[in-house]
C-alpha positions in Angstrom: -9.1 -1.7 -0.8 -8.9 0.0 2.7 -10.6 1.6 5.6 -9.6 4.8 7.3 -10.6 6.5 10.6 -9.6 9.9 12.0 -9.5 10.4 15.8 -8.2 12.8 18.5 -5.9 11.5 21.3 -4.4 13.8 23.9 -5.1 16.9 21.7 -3.4 15.4 18.7 -5.2 14.4 15.5 -4.4 10.9 14.2 -5.6 8.8 11.3 -5.4 5.0 11.1 -5.8 3.1 7.9 -5.8 -0.6 7.2 -6.2 -2.4 3.9 -5.3 -5.4 1.7 -3.2 -5.3 -1.5 -3.8 -7.9 -4.1 -6.9 -9.3 -2.3 -7.5 -12.0 -4.9 -3.9 -13.1 -4.8 -3.4 -12.8 -8.6 0.0 -13.0 -10.2 0.6 -9.3 -10.6 4.1 -8.9 -12.1 6.5 -6.3 -10.6 9.0 -6.3 -13.5 9.2 -7.1 -17.2 12.3 -7.8 -19.4 12.0 -5.1 -22.1 15.3 -5.5 -23.9 14.5 -6.4 -27.5 17.7 -8.5 -27.9 17.2 -10.4 -24.6 16.3 -14.1 -24.9 13.5 -13.6 -22.3 12.0 -10.5 -24.0 8.5 -9.6 -22.7 8.6 -12.1 -19.9 7.1 -11.0 -16.5 8.9 -11.5 -13.2 8.1 -11.0 -9.6 4.9 -11.4 -7.6 3.7 -9.1 -4.8 1.3 -11.7 -3.4 -1.4 -10.8 -0.9 -0.4 -8.5 1.9 -2.0 -6.4 4.6 -1.1 -2.7 5.0 -1.5 -0.6 8.1 -0.7 3.1 8.5 -0.8 5.5 11.5 -0.6 9.2 10.6 -0.1 12.2 12.8 -1.7 15.4 11.6 -0.7 17.6 14.5 -2.3 19.4 17.4 -5.9 20.3 17.4 -6.7 24.0 17.5 -9.4 24.0 20.2 -8.8 23.5 23.9 
């Protein structure tokens, strides 16, 4: 989930975006052991946890003066 806003600053167009990944803090696995002969076959590992993401993008100069 995130929010984005586009704005112009000194004749350059920018976008800023902020959001939250894994908002409910569920155990979302990042890896699984998928080797059929492994003793831990089909076990899930890793947890991203809740984290906040921010991005600032530069699109370039505006065309108008």
